[in-house]
N, C-alpha and C positions, 0 to 999 in steps of 0.2 A: 516150674518157680516162680514164676512173674505174678501169678496167681495167687499164689500164696501168699505171696510180696504185700498182692494188693489186697487180698482178704485181714493180711494181719494191719497193714499203718490205713486202711477204715476204721476196721471193726477192734481194734485191739488197741493202738496208739491214739486212733481219734485224728491223723492227720492223713488223707492220702495224698496232700501235694507234697509231700520228702521223699518219694519214692523215687524220684528223677534222681533228684543225691543220692539218693543212697547205693542204684546204682552204676551213676557214676561213680561213686568211691568205690565200690566191689573192683570194678569193671580194673581206676584206676590202680588199688593195690595189687588186683592179680597180674594186672604190666608188669608191676615193679620185681613182683614176686617171681616174675617167670625171670628175667632180670638175673634175677642173685639169685637164684637156680643153674643158667648156666655157668656164671662163676663160681659160685659153691663145688656143684659136679667135678671141677678139672682141681680139686685141693682133696675132698671130703670121700669119703665112700657114701654111694645112693644111701645105704640101708642109714645113716648117720642123717643126712638130710633128712630124709622118710619122717624117721621119732621126732628131729626137733621139728616141723611142720607139723608132725601131729600134737605136738606141743604147746604148739603156739595156736593153733584153730580150739585147741579145750582151754587155753588163757583166755584166748576172745570168747569164745560160747561163754567161758565160766565169766566174764566182765559183762556181756551178753542179759544175763539172768541175774544179775546182783543190780543192780536198781535203774533206773534211769538217765542218774545222770554219768552213766557211766556207758551209757549206750552203741554210743558212734564211738569209741575207743573200739571197744568191744567190736564192733563191726571193723574198725578198720584196721587191727590183728587178725580178727575171724574173714576177713576175705585177703590175707595174704600166705 
């Protein structure tokens, strides 16, 4: 995954300096996502949690594809 990110940020985005920030952002949002799932798991069915997570990931991926201005917002949503 990191090799693909290095390629993407080097040749597509044109700035390999932001790889560290992106990996940090993905790690932090993933951490809060894991904390949130443990709380949600007590209240909701696992299927509903999975479907909500899928919807969030699709929204984040769509924001990544829309434009560069929504890139970090989409990356944050996709990381959760």
